[in-house]
C-alpha positions, 0 to 999 in steps of 0.5 A: 499500500502507498500512502505517499499521495494521501501524505502529500494531499493532506500536507497541500491541504494544510499548507493552503490552510496555513498560508491563508492567515499568514497573507492576512497577517502579513498584509495587516502588519506590513502591507504589500511591501513584504512580497519580497519575503514570500519570494525569498521563501519560495526560492529557498524551497525551490532550491530545497526541493531540488536538493532533497533526495526523498520523493515526499519531502521534495514534493512537499518542498515544492508545494510550500514553494508555490504556495509561497509564490501564490501569496505574493499574488495574494497579497496583492489581492488582500490589499483590495479586499482591505480597500473594499472593507472586507478586511481590518486596515492597520490604523498604524500603518496609515493609507 
């Protein structure tokens, strides 16, 4: 029996669930200016995915890498959601 697919699927689901609030908090505290942190984390995970020999760890690093890349897009979308009033604006950051 091969459970690798289930492990990868569950980890992908968890990764998506974890990155959603991370993007919300990042936009709230730092705005869209922190996009490069997601880029660096994603690039680091890409390199890690290429260097790790195991299939499951390599795949999971790839999932995290592309979740980081997608988070860059979502960070700018979150800014739009804040402008629409769907999420609170950080009063300490200004407009």
